[in-house]
ZAMARGU-4260 file (C-alpha; in steps of 0.2 Angstrom, whole numbers, plus 5000, padded with zeros to 4 digits):
<rodrens>
0) 5388/5433/5947 | 5400/5435/5958 | 5387/5432/5973 | 5395/5423/5988 | 5384/5406/5988
5) 5383/5395/6004 | 5378/5377/6000 | 5372/5367/6014 | 5377/5350/6015 | 5390/5339/6004
10) 5375/5331/5996 | 5373/5325/5978 | 5361/5340/5976 | 5373/5350/5986 | 5389/5347/5973
15) 5380/5349/5958 | 5373/5367/5964 | 5392/5369/5970 | 5398/5367/5952 | 5386/5375/5943
20) 5387/5391/5956 | 5406/5392/5951 | 5405/5390/5933 | 5392/5405/5934 | 5406/5415/5942
25) 5401/5415/5960 | 5412/5412/5975 | 5404/5397/5985 | 5405/5392/6000 | 5400/5375/6006
30) 5395/5370/6025 | 5393/5352/6031 | 5391/5347/6048 | 5396/5329/6046 | 5412/5321/6040
35) 5410/5319/6020 | 5404/5304/6014 | 5418/5292/6004 | 5409/5293/5988 | 5412/5311/5987
40) 5431/5314/5991 | 5436/5313/5972 | 5422/5327/5970 | 5427/5338/5985 | 5444/5338/5978
45) 5439/5342/5961 | 5429/5358/5971 | 5442/5363/5982 | 5455/5363/5965 | 5442/5377/5957
50) 5443/5388/5973 | 5428/5382/5982 | 5428/5385/5999 | 5423/5368/6010 | 5421/5364/6030
55) 5414/5351/6038 | 5410/5345/6056 | 5400/5359/6060 | 5396/5377/6053 | 5407/5394/6054
60) 5401/5409/6055 | 5416/5415/6044 | 5405/5402/6030 | 5389/5409/6034 | 5391/5429/6037
65) 5390/5439/6019 | 5381/5425/6010 | 5368/5432/5996 | 5357/5416/5999 | 5360/5398/6004
70) 5356/5382/5994 | 5350/5367/6005 | 5351/5350/6003 | 5333/5340/6007 | 5338/5332/6021
75) 5343/5346/6031 | 5325/5351/6041 | 5318/5367/6042 | 5320/5366/6061 | 5338/5364/6061
80) 5353/5376/6069 | 5359/5381/6052 | 5343/5388/6046 | 5341/5398/6062 | 5357/5407/6062
85) 5353/5410/6042 | 5335/5416/6046 | 5343/5427/6060 | 5355/5435/6048 | 5340/5437/6035
90) 5349/5426/6021 | 5337/5419/6010 | 5336/5399/6007 | 5331/5390/5990 | 5330/5372/5986
95) 5343/5366/5974 | 5327/5364/5960 | 5323/5382/5964 | 5342/5386/5960 | 5341/5376/5942
100) 5325/5383/5938 | 5331/5401/5938 | 5345/5396/5927 | 5338/5386/5914 | 5325/5390/5900
105) 5321/5371/5901 | 5303/5369/5904 | 5302/5358/5920 | 5287/5344/5921 | 5286/5340/5940
110) 5279/5324/5949 | 5276/5326/5967 | 5268/5315/5980 | 5269/5303/5996 | 5270/5288/5986
115) 5271/5283/5968 | 5282/5297/5961 | 5298/5289/5958 | 5288/5277/5946 | 5278/5291/5937
120) 5293/5300/5933 | 5303/5286/5927 | 5287/5282/5916 | 5285/5300/5911 | 5303/5303/5905
125) 5301/5285/5895 | 5287/5291/5886 | 5291/5306/5881 | 5308/5302/5875 | 5299/5292/5860
130) 5298/5310/5853 | 5309/5322/5864 | 5325/5325/5875 | 5316/5322/5892 | 5327/5315/5906
135) 5322/5311/5925 | 5331/5321/5938 | 5328/5329/5957 | 5325/5317/5969 | 5326/5302/5957
140) 5344/5302/5958 | 5352/5318/5945 | 5350/5334/5953 | 5344/5346/5937 | 5359/5358/5942
145) 5370/5346/5934 | 5360/5347/5917 | 5360/5365/5915 | 5373/5365/5901 | 5363/5352/5892
150) 5351/5353/5876 | 5333/5347/5883 | 5316/5350/5879 | 5311/5345/5895 | 5316/5340/5913
155) 5306/5326/5922 | 5308/5332/5939 | 5304/5320/5955 | 5301/5334/5968 | 5300/5330/5987
160) 5291/5340/6000 | 5307/5344/6007 | 5314/5353/5988 | 5297/5358/5986 | 5297/5369/6003
165) 5311/5378/5999 | 5306/5386/5982 | 5302/5404/5978 | 5299/5405/5960 | 5299/5387/5952
170) 5286/5387/5940 | 5281/5370/5932 | 5274/5368/5913 | 5265/5354/5921 | 5263/5347/5938
175) 5257/5332/5944 | 5251/5327/5962 | 5251/5308/5962 | 5243/5305/5981 | 5244/5312/5997
180) 5246/5302/6013 | 5254/5305/6030 | 5274/5306/6031 | 5289/5317/6036 | 5279/5323/6048
185) 5290/5327/6061 | 5301/5334/6048 | 5286/5346/6042 | 5280/5349/6059 | 5264/5345/6055
190) 5252/5337/6042 | 5245/5354/6035 | 5264/5359/6033 | 5268/5343/6024 | 5254/5345/6012
195) 5258/5365/6012 | 5274/5361/6006 | 5267/5351/5991 | 5256/5363/5990 | 5267/5378/5986
200) 5270/5370/5968 | 5250/5372/5963 | 5247/5390/5968 | 5249/5408/5966 | 5264/5413/5955
205) 5272/5396/5956 | 5255/5389/5947 | 5260/5376/5933 | 5252/5378/5915 | 5242/5363/5921
210) 5241/5353/5937 | 5237/5336/5935 | 5228/5327/5951 | 5222/5312/5957 | 5202/5311/5957
215) 5202/5296/5970 | 5211/5307/5984 | 5197/5317/5993 | 5210/5329/6000 | 5217/5331/5981
220) 5200/5332/5972 | 5196/5347/5986 | 5212/5356/5984 | 5209/5355/5964 | 5197/5370/5966
225) 5211/5379/5971 | 5221/5375/5955 | 5221/5383/5936 | 5219/5371/5921 | 5215/5355/5931
230) 5216/5339/5925 | 5210/5324/5934 | 5217/5307/5932 | 5206/5290/5939 | 5191/5301/5935
235) 5176/5299/5924 | 5178/5313/5911 | 5198/5317/5908 | 5209/5300/5911 | 5199/5285/5917
240) 5198/5267/5916 | 5184/5258/5907 | 5180/5240/5901 | 5198/5235/5907 | 5206/5248/5897
245) 5212/5267/5901 | 5205/5281/5891 | 5208/5300/5890 | 5195/5313/5886 | 5185/5296/5875
250) 5200/5289/5866 | 5207/5271/5872 | 5224/5272/5875 | 5231/5255/5882 | 5222/5240/5889
255) 5225/5235/5906 | 5233/5219/5901 | 5245/5227/5889 | 5252/5237/5904 | 5268/5232/5911
260) 5266/5237/5929 | 5251/5227/5941 | 5240/5236/5955 | 5228/5250/5953 | 5240/5262/5961
265) 5252/5257/5946 | 5238/5260/5935 | 5235/5277/5942 | 5254/5282/5937 | 5252/5277/5921
270) 5237/5288/5919 | 5246/5300/5924 | 5260/5298/5912 | 5246/5297/5898 | 5239/5314/5903
275) 5256/5323/5903 | 5261/5315/5885 | 5244/5321/5879 | 5244/5339/5885 | 5261/5339/5878
280) 5252/5334/5860 | 5259/5315/5859 | 5250/5301/5850 | 5240/5288/5856 | 5252/5273/5845
285) 5266/5282/5853 | 5262/5282/5870 | 5254/5264/5872 | 5271/5258/5862 | 5280/5266/5876
290) 5272/5259/5893 | 5272/5243/5884 | 5291/5244/5884 | 5293/5252/5902 | 5301/5242/5916
295) 5297/5247/5933 | 5313/5255/5944 | 5320/5243/5956 | 5313/5240/5973 | 5293/5247/5968
300) 5284/5231/5966 | 5295/5224/5957 | 5293/5207/5948 | 5311/5197/5955 | 5307/5179/5948
305) 5295/5165/5947 | 5301/5149/5955 | 5292/5131/5957 | 5275/5141/5956 | 5280/5155/5966
310) 5281/5171/5960 | 5293/5186/5970 | 5291/5204/5972 | 5302/5217/5980 | 5291/5232/5986
315) 5306/5237/5998 | 5303/5256/5994 | 5287/5252/6004 | 5295/5262/6020 | 5277/5268/6027
320) 5262/5259/6029 | 5252/5269/6019 | 5265/5262/6004 | 5263/5244/6007 | 5243/5244/6008
325) 5246/5249/5990 | 5256/5234/5985 | 5245/5223/5997 | 5229/5229/5989 | 5237/5224/5972
330) 5233/5206/5976 | 5218/5198/5974 | 5213/5180/5976 | 5231/5173/5978 | 5239/5165/5992
335) 5251/5178/5998 | 5267/5178/6012 | 5271/5195/6015 | 5287/5201/6023 | 5287/5215/6035
340) 5293/5225/6046 | 5310/5235/6049 | 5312/5252/6060 | 5295/5258/6066 | 5289/5276/6060
345) 5275/5274/6074 | 5261/5279/6062 | 5245/5270/6065 | 5242/5252/6058 | 5223/5251/6058
350) 5222/5253/6040 | 5235/5242/6035 | 5229/5225/6046 | 5213/5229/6037 | 5221/5226/6021
355) 5231/5212/6027 | 5214/5202/6032 | 5209/5205/6015 | 5224/5199/6003 | 5237/5190/6016
360) 5237/5172/6019 | 5251/5173/6032 | 5263/5188/6038 | 5283/5186/6041 | 5287/5199/6054
365) 5306/5206/6055 | 5316/5219/6063 | 5314/5230/6075 | 5294/5234/6074 | 5290/5215/6074
370) 5282/5216/6091 | 5270/5231/6089 | 5267/5225/6073 | 5262/5208/6079 | 5253/5217/6092
375) 5242/5227/6081 | 5240/5213/6068 | 5232/5200/6082 | 5221/5215/6088 | 5213/5218/6071
380) 5209/5199/6070 | 5224/5193/6061 | 5234/5177/6068 | 5243/5169/6055 | 5260/5177/6059
385) 5276/5169/6060 | 5291/5180/6067 | 5312/5178/6060 | 5327/5183/6064 | 5332/5189/6046
390) 5329/5193/6029 | 5335/5175/6023 | 5325/5166/6036 | 5309/5175/6032 | 5312/5171/6013
395) 5316/5153/6017 | 5301/5150/6028 | 5289/5159/6017 | 5297/5146/6002 | 5293/5130/6015
400) 5272/5137/6015 | 5272/5136/5994 | 5263/5152/5993 | 5258/5160/5974 | 5266/5175/5979
405) 5280/5182/5992 | 5279/5200/5994 | 5293/5210/6001 | 5282/5226/6007 | 5292/5232/6023
410) 5281/5247/6031 | 5296/5251/6039 | 5312/5261/6036 | 5326/5249/6032 | 5340/5256/6048
415) 5338/5243/6059 | 5346/5229/6047 | 5351/5238/6033 | 5360/5254/6025 | 5346/5258/6013
420) 5329/5253/6006 | 5339/5248/5991 | 5351/5238/6002 | 5336/5230/6010 | 5329/5226/5992
425) 5346/5219/5985 | 5346/5207/5999 | 5331/5201/5995 | 5334/5199/5976 | 5350/5192/5980
430) 5343/5179/5990 | 5330/5176/5980 | 5340/5174/5964 | 5352/5162/5972 | 5338/5149/5972
</rodrens>
């Protein structure tokens, strides 16, 4: 109490932490390098009225000096100037989820991974809510600091590598790692640093009561040897698929036909949900009922509509090739027109091209990545490529081809043509629904 708490960044998580720390009686200072976003202006006024000190367009010594610790927003990289200043002054830096953990008795259920964590987080919360109060939080929208005064049984928290790296004491009841593929390499300064950031949540004093890991991910299967109380999914013992159904330790939980989510990656997400629910003690029939009533989050292999024999899927959240591969591999023996492209992350495209060769009939390219993607597709033996100047043109062209499926799974960031992957997905959906 009555500490000087420095908040780095006027983000959703930073603002939530600021309100929580202020309520505890701490002196709260917020430093932001840019101009604040319009959407946060009312909250900023409210914080100032509570006595919170706020600066924008830079980080001054007045704000930094004397801080007992700093709470960082996920978007600020460790190599940033503000981090260097804080380290020079030996000021500890923690993430907002670390702060929330230190100030609640509610157990955390953590979902992390390169792909699939948002769907899995939403699904776990949906399953548990049959018997418990278990809201989603973390990287999926609601900062856990904003839930500290509420009574819940569990907090189901999506944790990014950025948030995980800045934890010290955070210890989950159950932690699930969905998969590991290259992403955020620049931010972490290398693939191994990216892995270590997530691994923190499973090792040493931060070891959860149970570690839930993907048996089909070679890196995670090897890593499981370092973890305590491991339950694997997509294996042949703990939680697995057999004869068109998902089983947990020999008991059938649900048939694949009853799963509302398509594709093996989504069936892995369902297995995660089943393992976590069983570890908490839920009944099979309750788990099955909740899975059947689940709707996938927007922009994640989301079925938009069927029109004249064509089914449209919005997978705008696929901002890297690995995520797109997962969507592409979900379709077998159907004519798929794939809309691909955006701002290039310059990652290797070989595996994605191989998947396209196996599963895709036509690729429609848009955005800044068009030339490199076309070059790589042709080099890997795929030539049925159409280049378009806009999302709408790509959709119109795809419809004219009369495929079975039109799939938006861009494998790229969105910022060349759209504000965010959500904006990109909404443009896709609105145009498809206008037909």
